[in-house]
C-alpha positions in Angstrom: 186.7 -6.7 -79.3 185.3 -4.8 -76.3 187.4 -1.7 -77.0 189.3 -1.9 -73.8 192.6 -2.6 -75.5 194.3 -1.8 -78.8 194.9 -4.3 -81.5 198.0 -6.3 -80.8 201.2 -5.6 -82.7 204.7 -7.0 -82.8 208.0 -6.3 -84.6 209.5 -8.7 -87.0 213.2 -9.5 -87.1 213.8 -6.4 -89.4 211.9 -4.1 -87.0 208.7 -3.7 -89.1 205.6 -3.3 -87.0 203.0 -6.0 -87.8 199.5 -7.0 -86.7 197.2 -9.9 -87.7 194.9 -7.6 -89.7 195.5 -6.7 -93.4 194.0 -3.2 -92.6 194.2 -2.3 -88.9 192.2 0.8 -89.2 189.3 -1.0 -91.0 189.5 -3.7 -88.3 189.1 -1.1 -85.6 186.1 0.5 -87.4 184.5 -3.0 -87.9 184.9 -3.8 -84.2 183.4 -0.5 -83.2 180.4 -1.2 -85.4 179.9 -4.6 -83.9 180.0 -3.1 -80.4 177.4 -0.6 -81.4 175.2 -3.3 -82.8 175.6 -5.3 -79.6 174.4 -2.4 -77.5 171.2 -2.1 -79.5 168.0 -3.5 -77.8 166.7 -6.6 -79.5 170.0 -7.4 -81.2 172.2 -10.5 -80.4 175.6 -10.5 -81.9 177.3 -13.9 -82.5 180.7 -14.1 -84.2 182.4 -17.2 -85.5 185.0 -18.3 -88.1 183.3 -20.6 -90.6 184.8 -22.4 -93.6 182.9 -22.2 -96.9 182.2 -26.0 -96.6 180.5 -25.4 -93.2 178.1 -22.8 -94.7 176.1 -25.8 -96.2 175.7 -27.4 -92.8 172.0 -27.5 -91.9 172.7 -27.3 -88.1 174.9 -24.2 -88.6 172.3 -22.6 -91.0 169.6 -23.1 -88.3 171.7 -20.8 -86.0 172.4 -18.2 -88.7 169.0 -17.9 -90.4 165.6 -18.1 -89.0 164.4 -20.3 -91.8 167.4 -22.6 -91.4 
């Protein structure tokens, strides 16, 4: 995420190169954009994996949106 290392890859039993991202190049671009946002004054970047069920959680919403 910090841009200090490349996205991890591995080879499967047939020799195909794999990574955890469906589109590795798009993932790199997205991470670069997040780093750029994080460097902006007055911006706080918080990342999390959230299930659709959790999006209705008032405590989580209070962290995501000012109006909660």
